[in-house]
C-alpha positions as CSV (number, residue, x, y, z in Angstrom):
1,M,52.6,43.1,-69.2
2,A,55.9,42.8,-71.0
3,S,58.3,45.7,-70.7
4,S,60.3,47.1,-73.5
5,G,63.4,45.6,-72.1
6,Q,62.2,42.0,-72.2
7,P,64.2,39.6,-74.4
8,N,62.8,37.6,-77.3
9,V,62.7,33.8,-77.2
10,L,63.7,31.5,-80.0
11,F,62.5,28.0,-79.0
12,I,63.8,25.3,-81.3
13,A,62.5,21.7,-81.0
14,M,64.0,18.6,-82.7
15,D,62.3,15.3,-82.9
16,D,63.7,11.9,-81.8
17,L,67.2,13.3,-81.6
18,N,69.4,11.3,-79.1
19,D,72.9,12.3,-78.1
20,W,74.4,11.8,-81.6
21,I,75.6,15.3,-81.9
22,G,79.3,16.3,-82.0
23,V,79.5,18.0,-78.7
24,M,77.8,15.1,-76.9
25,G,79.9,12.4,-78.5
26,G,77.0,10.0,-79.1
27,H,78.3,8.7,-82.4
28,P,81.8,9.3,-83.9
29,Q,80.5,9.9,-87.4
30,T,77.8,12.4,-86.8
31,I,78.0,15.8,-88.6
32,T,76.3,18.6,-86.6
33,P,78.4,21.8,-87.0
34,N,75.4,24.1,-86.3
35,L,74.2,22.3,-83.2
36,D,77.8,22.3,-82.0
37,R,78.3,26.1,-82.6
38,L,75.1,26.8,-80.7
39,A,76.2,24.6,-77.9
40,N,79.6,26.3,-77.8
41,S,78.0,29.6,-77.3
42,S,75.4,28.4,-74.7
43,V,75.1,26.5,-71.5
44,L,75.1,22.9,-72.7
45,F,73.3,20.5,-70.4
46,T,75.0,17.1,-70.9
47,N,72.9,15.4,-68.3
48,A,69.5,16.5,-69.6
49,H,66.6,14.0,-69.8
50,C,63.2,14.0,-71.3
51,T,60.1,14.0,-69.1
52,A,58.6,11.1,-71.0
53,P,60.2,8.9,-73.8
54,A,57.4,9.4,-76.3
55,C,56.5,12.5,-78.3
56,N,53.0,13.3,-76.9
57,P,53.7,13.1,-73.2
58,S,57.1,14.8,-73.6
59,R,55.8,17.7,-75.6
60,T,52.7,18.0,-73.4
61,A,54.9,18.3,-70.3
62,I,57.2,20.9,-72.0
63,F,54.4,23.2,-73.2
64,T,52.1,22.9,-70.1
65,G,54.8,22.6,-67.5
66,R,52.8,19.7,-66.0
67,S,54.4,16.4,-65.1
68,P,52.8,13.2,-66.4
69,H,52.4,11.9,-62.9
70,K,50.1,14.8,-62.2
71,S,48.4,15.3,-65.6
72,G,47.8,11.6,-66.4
73,V,49.2,12.1,-70.0
74,Y,51.7,9.2,-70.3
75,S,51.4,8.0,-73.9
76,N,51.0,9.0,-77.5
77,N,47.4,7.8,-77.8
78,Q,46.1,10.3,-75.3
79,K,45.1,13.6,-77.0
80,M,46.4,16.5,-74.9
81,R,43.3,18.6,-75.1
82,E,41.0,15.7,-74.2
83,F,42.7,15.4,-70.8
84,L,43.9,19.0,-70.3
85,P,41.2,21.0,-72.0
86,E,41.8,24.4,-70.2
87,T,45.5,24.2,-69.4
88,E,47.5,27.2,-70.7
89,L,50.4,26.5,-72.9
90,I,53.6,28.6,-72.7
91,P,53.0,30.5,-76.0
92,K,49.7,31.7,-74.7
93,T,51.3,32.7,-71.4
94,F,53.8,34.8,-73.3
95,A,51.1,36.3,-75.5
96,K,49.1,37.3,-72.4
97,N,52.2,39.1,-71.1
98,G,52.9,41.3,-74.1
99,Y,54.7,39.0,-76.4
100,R,53.8,37.9,-80.0
101,S,53.7,34.1,-80.0
102,S,54.4,32.5,-83.4
103,G,55.3,29.0,-84.4
104,S,56.0,26.6,-87.2
105,G,56.5,22.9,-87.7
106,K,55.9,20.0,-85.2
107,L,55.8,21.4,-81.7
108,L,52.9,19.5,-80.2
109,H,52.0,16.0,-81.1
110,Y,50.6,16.3,-84.6
111,F,48.3,19.2,-83.9
112,I,48.8,23.0,-83.6
113,D,46.3,24.2,-80.9
114,A,45.4,27.4,-82.7
115,R,44.1,29.2,-79.5
116,S,47.7,29.2,-78.1
117,W,49.3,31.1,-81.0
118,D,49.1,34.5,-82.6
119,E,50.4,33.2,-85.9
120,Y,51.4,29.8,-87.3
121,Y,52.8,28.2,-90.4
122,P,51.1,26.2,-91.9
123,P,48.0,28.2,-91.0
124,A,46.7,27.2,-87.5
125,E,43.2,26.6,-88.7
126,T,44.4,23.5,-90.6
127,D,45.6,22.0,-87.3
128,N,48.3,20.3,-89.4
129,P,51.8,21.5,-88.4
130,F,53.5,20.0,-91.5
131,P,54.1,22.0,-94.8
132,R,54.4,20.0,-98.0
133,T,57.1,17.4,-97.9
134,L,58.5,15.2,-100.6
135,Y,58.4,11.5,-100.2
136,P,59.4,8.6,-102.5
137,D,56.8,7.6,-105.1
138,R,57.2,4.0,-104.0
139,R,56.9,2.9,-100.4
140,P,58.4,1.1,-98.6
141,L,61.7,2.2,-100.2
142,S,64.3,0.2,-98.2
143,L,62.7,-1.8,-95.4
144,P,59.9,-4.2,-96.3
145,R,57.0,-4.0,-93.9
146,G,57.3,-7.0,-91.6
147,G,53.6,-7.1,-90.9
148,P,50.7,-4.8,-89.7
149,W,52.5,-4.5,-86.4
150,Q,55.2,-2.3,-88.0
151,Y,54.9,1.5,-88.1
152,V,54.6,2.4,-91.7
153,E,57.1,5.2,-91.5
154,T,60.0,3.0,-90.4
155,D,61.9,3.4,-93.7
156,W,64.8,5.4,-95.0
157,G,66.7,6.4,-98.1
158,P,68.1,9.4,-100.1
159,L,65.9,11.6,-102.2
160,H,67.1,13.1,-105.5
161,A,65.9,16.6,-104.6
162,T,67.1,20.0,-103.4
163,D,66.2,21.3,-100.0
164,E,63.6,23.6,-101.6
165,E,62.1,20.7,-103.6
166,Y,62.1,18.5,-100.4
167,G,60.1,21.1,-98.4
168,G,59.2,20.0,-95.0
169,D,61.7,21.3,-92.4
170,Y,63.3,23.5,-95.0
171,L,60.0,25.4,-95.4
172,V,59.7,25.6,-91.6
173,A,63.2,27.0,-91.3
174,E,62.5,29.4,-94.2
175,W,59.4,30.8,-92.5
176,I,61.1,31.1,-89.1
177,S,64.0,32.9,-90.8
178,E,61.5,35.4,-92.4
179,Q,60.0,36.2,-89.0
180,L,63.5,36.8,-87.6
181,E,64.4,39.2,-90.4
182,Q,61.4,41.5,-89.7
183,P,61.4,44.4,-87.2
184,Q,59.0,43.7,-84.3
185,D,57.0,46.2,-82.3
186,K,56.9,43.9,-79.3
187,P,59.0,41.0,-78.0
188,F,58.4,37.6,-79.6
189,F,58.2,34.0,-78.5
190,L,59.1,32.2,-81.8
191,A,58.9,28.4,-81.8
192,C,60.6,26.3,-84.5
193,G,59.8,22.6,-84.8
194,I,62.3,20.6,-86.9
195,Y,60.8,17.2,-87.6
196,R,63.9,15.2,-88.6
197,P,65.4,12.9,-87.4
198,H,61.9,11.6,-86.8
199,E,61.0,8.7,-89.1
200,P,60.9,8.2,-92.0
201,W,64.5,9.0,-92.7
202,F,64.0,10.4,-96.2
203,V,66.1,13.5,-96.8
204,P,67.9,14.9,-99.9
205,K,70.8,12.8,-101.2
206,K,73.5,15.3,-100.3
207,Y,72.9,14.6,-96.6
208,F,73.6,10.9,-97.2
209,E,76.8,11.4,-99.1
210,P,79.1,12.1,-96.1
211,F,78.2,8.7,-94.7
212,P,79.4,6.0,-97.2
213,L,77.5,2.8,-96.4
214,D,80.6,0.6,-96.2
215,Q,82.1,2.9,-93.5
216,I,79.0,3.1,-91.2
217,E,79.8,2.3,-87.6
218,F,77.1,0.6,-85.5
219,P,75.9,2.4,-82.3
220,P,78.7,2.5,-79.7
221,G,76.2,1.5,-77.0
222,Y,75.3,-1.8,-78.6
223,L,76.3,-5.0,-76.8
224,D,75.3,-8.5,-77.9
225,D,74.5,-10.0,-74.5
226,D,73.3,-6.8,-72.9
227,L,70.0,-8.3,-71.6
228,E,71.5,-11.0,-69.4
229,D,71.5,-9.0,-66.1
230,L,68.2,-7.3,-66.6
231,P,65.1,-8.0,-64.5
232,E,62.1,-9.6,-66.2
233,A,60.4,-6.2,-66.8
234,G,63.6,-4.9,-68.6
235,K,63.9,-8.0,-70.7
236,K,60.3,-7.6,-71.8
237,L,60.7,-3.9,-72.6
238,G,64.1,-4.2,-74.4
239,P,63.9,-6.6,-77.4
240,N,61.3,-5.7,-80.0
241,R,60.4,-7.0,-83.4
242,Y,61.7,-3.9,-85.2
243,F,65.4,-4.6,-84.5
244,D,65.1,-8.3,-85.4
245,H,63.3,-7.4,-88.6
246,I,65.8,-4.7,-89.6
247,R,68.7,-7.2,-89.2
248,E,66.9,-10.0,-90.9
249,Q,66.4,-7.7,-93.9
250,G,70.1,-6.6,-93.8
251,Q,69.2,-3.0,-93.2
252,W,70.8,-2.2,-89.9
253,R,73.8,-0.3,-91.4
254,Q,71.4,1.4,-93.9
255,A,69.2,2.5,-91.0
256,V,72.1,4.0,-89.0
257,Q,73.1,5.8,-92.2
258,G,69.6,7.1,-92.6
259,Y,69.5,8.4,-89.0
260,L,72.9,10.1,-89.4
261,A,71.8,11.7,-92.7
262,S,68.5,12.9,-91.1
263,I,70.4,14.4,-88.2
264,H,72.8,16.1,-90.6
265,F,69.8,17.5,-92.5
266,G,68.1,18.7,-89.3
267,D,71.3,20.3,-88.2
268,A,71.5,22.2,-91.5
269,M,68.0,23.6,-91.0
270,V,68.9,24.7,-87.5
271,G,71.9,26.4,-89.1
272,K,69.6,28.3,-91.5
273,V,67.6,29.6,-88.5
274,L,70.7,30.5,-86.5
275,N,72.2,32.4,-89.5
276,A,68.9,34.3,-89.9
277,L,69.0,35.3,-86.2
278,D,72.7,36.3,-86.3
279,N,71.9,38.6,-89.3
280,S,68.7,40.0,-87.8
281,P,68.1,43.1,-85.6
282,H,67.3,40.7,-82.8
283,A,70.7,39.0,-82.5
284,E,71.6,40.7,-79.3
285,N,68.4,40.4,-77.3
286,T,67.1,36.9,-78.0
287,I,67.2,33.9,-75.7
288,V,67.8,30.7,-77.7
289,V,66.7,27.3,-76.4
290,L,67.2,24.1,-78.3
291,W,65.9,20.7,-77.2
292,S,64.9,17.3,-78.4
293,D,61.7,15.6,-77.1
294,H,63.5,12.3,-76.3
295,G,66.2,10.0,-77.5
296,W,66.2,7.0,-79.8
297,H,67.4,3.4,-79.7
298,L,69.1,1.9,-82.8
299,G,69.7,-1.5,-81.4
300,E,71.0,-0.8,-77.9
301,K,69.3,-3.2,-75.4
302,Q,68.1,-5.1,-78.6
303,H,65.6,-2.2,-78.9
304,W,64.5,0.0,-81.8
305,Q,62.5,3.3,-81.4
306,K,61.8,4.8,-78.0
307,Y,59.4,4.2,-75.0
308,T,62.1,3.0,-72.6
309,G,63.8,4.3,-69.5
310,W,67.4,3.7,-70.6
311,R,69.8,6.5,-71.1
312,A,69.8,6.0,-74.9
313,C,66.2,7.0,-74.9
314,T,66.0,9.6,-72.0
315,R,69.2,11.6,-72.6
316,I,68.7,14.5,-75.0
317,P,70.5,17.6,-76.3
318,L,69.5,20.8,-74.3
319,M,71.3,24.1,-74.8
320,I,70.3,27.6,-73.6
321,R,71.8,30.9,-74.5
322,V,70.7,34.0,-72.7
323,P,71.8,37.5,-73.8
324,E,73.0,40.2,-71.5
325,K,70.4,42.6,-70.0
326,T,67.9,39.8,-69.5
327,P,65.7,40.8,-66.5
328,N,66.6,38.1,-64.1
329,L,70.0,37.2,-65.6
330,P,71.5,40.7,-66.6
331,E,74.9,39.2,-67.1
332,G,73.6,36.6,-69.5
333,T,75.0,33.2,-69.9
334,K,78.7,32.3,-70.5
335,P,79.6,29.4,-72.8
336,S,79.8,26.4,-70.5
337,V,78.9,22.8,-69.8
338,C,76.6,21.7,-67.0
339,D,76.5,18.0,-65.9
340,Q,73.8,18.4,-63.3
341,P,70.7,16.2,-63.9
342,V,68.0,18.4,-65.5
343,N,64.7,17.8,-67.2
344,L,62.7,19.3,-70.0
345,L,59.9,19.9,-67.5
346,S,62.0,22.9,-66.3
347,L,61.8,24.8,-69.6
348,A,58.5,26.6,-69.0
349,P,59.3,27.9,-65.5
350,T,62.9,28.8,-66.6
351,L,61.7,31.0,-69.5
352,L,59.0,32.7,-67.4
353,E,61.6,33.6,-64.8
354,L,64.1,34.8,-67.3
355,C,61.6,37.1,-69.0
356,G,60.2,38.5,-65.8
357,I,56.8,36.9,-66.3
358,P,55.0,35.7,-63.1
359,A,55.5,32.1,-62.3
360,N,52.7,29.6,-63.0
361,P,51.8,27.7,-59.8
362,E,50.8,24.7,-61.9
363,H,54.3,24.2,-63.3
364,D,56.0,21.2,-61.7
365,G,59.7,21.6,-62.6
366,P,62.3,23.7,-60.9
367,S,63.7,26.7,-62.8
368,L,67.2,26.3,-64.3
369,L,68.1,29.9,-63.5
370,P,70.6,28.9,-60.8
371,L,72.5,26.7,-63.3
372,L,72.4,29.3,-66.0
373,K,74.0,31.7,-63.5
374,N,76.5,29.1,-62.4
375,P,76.6,25.7,-64.1
376,E,78.5,24.3,-61.0
377,A,75.9,25.6,-58.5
378,E,74.5,23.2,-55.9
379,W,71.5,21.4,-57.4
380,N,69.3,19.3,-55.2
381,H,67.1,17.8,-57.9
382,A,67.1,14.6,-59.8
383,S,65.5,14.2,-63.3
384,V,62.6,11.8,-63.5
385,T,61.4,10.3,-66.8
386,Y,57.9,8.8,-66.8
387,L,57.2,5.7,-69.0
388,G,53.8,4.7,-70.4
389,T,52.6,2.9,-67.3
390,P,52.0,4.9,-64.2
391,G,54.6,4.0,-61.6
392,T,57.3,3.0,-64.1
393,Y,60.0,5.6,-64.4
394,S,63.7,6.3,-64.5
395,V,65.6,8.7,-62.1
396,S,68.8,10.3,-63.3
397,G,71.2,11.8,-60.8
398,K,74.6,13.3,-61.4
399,Q,76.4,10.0,-61.5
400,W,73.8,7.3,-61.0
401,R,70.5,6.2,-62.7
402,L,67.7,4.1,-61.3
403,I,65.0,2.5,-63.5
404,H,61.9,1.4,-61.5
405,Y,59.2,-0.7,-62.9
406,T,55.6,-0.9,-61.6
407,N,56.1,-4.6,-60.6
408,G,59.0,-3.6,-58.4
409,D,61.8,-4.7,-60.8
410,E,64.7,-2.3,-60.8
411,E,68.0,-1.5,-62.6
412,L,70.8,0.7,-61.3
413,Y,73.7,2.1,-63.3
414,D,76.9,4.0,-62.5
415,I,77.0,6.4,-65.5
416,K,80.5,7.6,-64.7
417,V,82.0,4.2,-65.4
418,D,79.2,2.6,-67.5
419,P,77.7,5.3,-69.8
420,Y,75.9,2.7,-71.9
421,E,74.3,0.9,-69.0
422,W,75.8,-2.5,-69.6
423,K,76.2,-3.5,-65.9
424,N,73.0,-3.6,-63.8
425,L,74.0,-3.1,-60.1
426,A,70.5,-3.2,-58.7
427,G,70.2,-5.6,-55.7
428,Q,73.8,-5.5,-54.8
429,S,74.1,-4.6,-51.1
430,E,76.9,-2.1,-51.5
431,Y,74.7,0.1,-53.7
432,L,71.5,0.0,-51.6
433,A,72.0,3.5,-50.1
434,I,72.5,5.0,-53.6
435,R,69.4,3.2,-54.8
436,D,67.4,4.4,-51.8
437,E,68.5,8.0,-52.3
438,L,67.4,8.0,-56.0
439,F,64.2,6.2,-55.1
440,S,63.4,8.9,-52.5
441,T,63.4,11.6,-55.2
442,A,60.7,10.0,-57.3
443,P,57.0,10.6,-56.7
444,K,55.1,8.1,-54.7
445,N,51.6,8.9,-56.1
446,F,50.8,8.8,-59.8
447,A,47.8,10.1,-61.6
448,A,45.7,7.4,-63.3
449,K,46.2,7.0,-67.0
450,P,42.7,7.6,-68.6
451,D,41.9,5.7,-71.8
452,P,41.4,7.9,-74.8
453,S,37.8,8.5,-75.8
454,V,36.4,6.6,-78.7
455,A,36.0,9.8,-80.6
456,S,39.7,10.5,-80.4
457,L,40.8,7.1,-81.8
458,P,42.0,6.8,-85.4
459,E,39.4,5.3,-87.8
460,L,40.0,2.0,-89.7
461,P,39.1,2.1,-93.4
462,W,35.9,0.3,-94.4
463,N,36.4,-2.2,-97.2
464,E,33.7,-3.4,-99.6
465,I,33.2,-7.2,-99.9
466,E,34.6,-8.9,-103.0
467,D,34.0,-12.5,-103.9
468,K,31.3,-12.8,-101.2
469,S,33.7,-12.9,-98.3
470,A,36.5,-11.1,-96.5
471,P,40.2,-12.2,-96.6
472,A,41.7,-14.4,-93.9
473,S,43.3,-12.8,-90.8
474,I,47.0,-12.8,-90.4
475,P,47.2,-11.8,-86.7
476,D,50.7,-10.7,-85.7
477,G,51.5,-8.5,-82.7
478,A,50.4,-7.6,-79.2
479,P,46.6,-7.3,-78.5
480,F,44.6,-4.1,-78.0
481,D,41.0,-2.9,-78.4
482,V,39.1,-1.8,-81.4
483,V,35.7,-0.2,-81.0
484,F,33.1,-1.2,-83.6
485,I,30.4,1.5,-84.1
486,N,27.2,0.6,-85.9
487,K,26.0,3.6,-87.9
488,N,23.7,1.3,-89.9
489,S,20.0,1.7,-89.4
490,E,19.8,-2.1,-88.9
491,P,21.5,-4.5,-86.5
492,V,24.7,-6.1,-87.9
493,R,26.6,-9.2,-87.1
494,L,30.3,-9.2,-86.3
495,F,32.6,-12.0,-87.4
496,W,36.4,-12.6,-87.0
497,M,38.0,-14.2,-90.1
498,N,40.4,-16.9,-88.8
499,R,43.7,-17.8,-90.5
500,Q,41.9,-20.2,-92.8
501,G,39.3,-17.6,-93.8
502,I,36.5,-19.2,-91.8
503,T,34.1,-16.9,-89.9
504,Q,33.7,-17.0,-86.2
505,G,30.8,-15.1,-84.7
506,Y,31.3,-12.4,-82.1
507,G,27.7,-11.2,-81.6
508,I,25.3,-8.6,-82.8
509,I,25.7,-4.8,-82.7
510,S,22.4,-2.9,-82.5
511,P,21.9,0.3,-84.5
512,G,23.8,3.2,-82.9
513,K,25.6,1.0,-80.5
514,E,29.3,0.2,-79.9
515,K,31.2,-3.0,-79.2
516,R,34.7,-3.0,-77.8
517,Q,36.7,-6.0,-79.0
518,Q,40.2,-7.1,-78.2
519,T,42.1,-7.9,-81.3
520,R,45.6,-7.9,-82.9
521,P,47.3,-6.3,-85.9
522,G,46.4,-8.1,-89.1
523,A,43.1,-9.4,-87.8
524,V,40.2,-9.1,-90.3
525,W,36.6,-8.4,-89.0
526,M,33.7,-8.9,-91.3
527,I,30.3,-7.3,-91.0
528,Q,27.1,-9.0,-92.1
529,S,23.5,-7.8,-92.1
530,A,21.1,-9.6,-89.8
531,D,19.9,-11.8,-92.7
532,G,23.4,-12.9,-93.6
533,E,24.5,-10.6,-96.4
534,S,28.2,-9.7,-96.2
535,L,28.5,-5.9,-96.1
536,G,32.2,-5.2,-95.7
537,Y,35.2,-5.7,-93.5
538,F,38.0,-4.0,-91.5
539,I,41.7,-4.9,-91.4
540,V,43.2,-4.0,-88.0
541,D,46.4,-1.9,-88.2
542,D,49.1,-1.4,-85.6
543,R,47.2,0.4,-82.9
544,S,43.8,0.8,-81.1
545,A,41.2,2.3,-83.4
546,K,37.5,2.7,-84.1
547,A,35.8,0.9,-86.9
548,V,32.7,2.7,-88.1
549,I,30.1,0.6,-89.9
550,P,28.4,2.8,-92.5
551,D,24.7,3.0,-93.2
């Protein structure tokens, strides 16, 4: 049980925030006074990396303390509770040890997990972590959708609204602030999920104004011919259609502006929460932890979004401030910078140790307590980031980084002289010992990556037939599976509509049965009754899904 001397914990998450904050120097135009002031009163980890470069596996690792190579959760399409149904999350651990665990906003991947919290906003029974949020009446606003392969939220632009009218993260910060203002009869674990700068980059206009479009600077890490020295696996992972499409539409500068504006807005919401803490009765006995789930590419390596092992995607802000009289760190932390390689997997064991809660033997990361005591302490750990395919990962050391792909391809970078990873040194004999040392720190066995169940897949809309036939397919993008489920009381026939709108048969689906079919974004699949009547059709979107044929 918690003792009366245990500290509170304020656990602040930001989404898709790379190193574009003032104290980390990621972009010269960023405006983050509140993140900077927290960093300047904390231990700032400048060599911190995510456990996975995607929201779901990263947040699953943080809240469970379990590494992807042991849990098998590597990607966004795997629902955490499907694969880890009984694993205890850190808010529950705190609650079982005398704390009140409360949260608001996006902390897990688009769900709340009500059983892990004492209180949540929005209410936990909704399982929707987002309060009302203002969006433009017309979408897309700035970036035309290039095809069904494109994530619909890849868009940006200013909103003519106040923070209050906008809602979203403002309402999260407001609720968190209200909790901080209240006296508490027990210590608290209070988690705050700030969604921006996750796409879409729509925030109130005042956050765009400090970034005039004609003055926007492109990412410092961008280099035109940056792919030439990459192995085949890196060349395949780097370029994606988003970056080409954004440049073709003349929107790169606008996108950088939108990301900077969203960071500026998110920083303001963090400031609102920090001000509430500073003015609260809990200011002197609250541990503050702030982290981002992973970084973000804005053209570096010809890539947009995340999902890679490069430093632009793995390196994240991490800052921890510990007050005096904390059980296992009675002197508290001193404002300092630590450049040892650390990982978000360490957050759960670190917080338990700081608060005097028994360690969880299932936690896979080392506690950061030695570095909080002395940021220059010896640290015999590397930081491993697991990509979406088991066996593909990056290893970050103090000076060097290794990216290892499942097929054996590798990249090696000296971050001290090449922070943007422009010169791949893998395969050069003089660096083999460094490569081998990094490789030795990575796991050699990886949990399999289970496919998500059919029940957990998103559902494609059912469209009624007009003009006796379905539209032609416009297939565009990488293949994946869609599962057709026949809820009709009669057998149905499955047809693909080709580019000319001509049907091609793919068999019969019996009542109550399923058919797994490989397809692509933009493909159209028509359903007919056994006697040839056209019933309806599905248009495949940008990801694997289920297609339920109604009765």
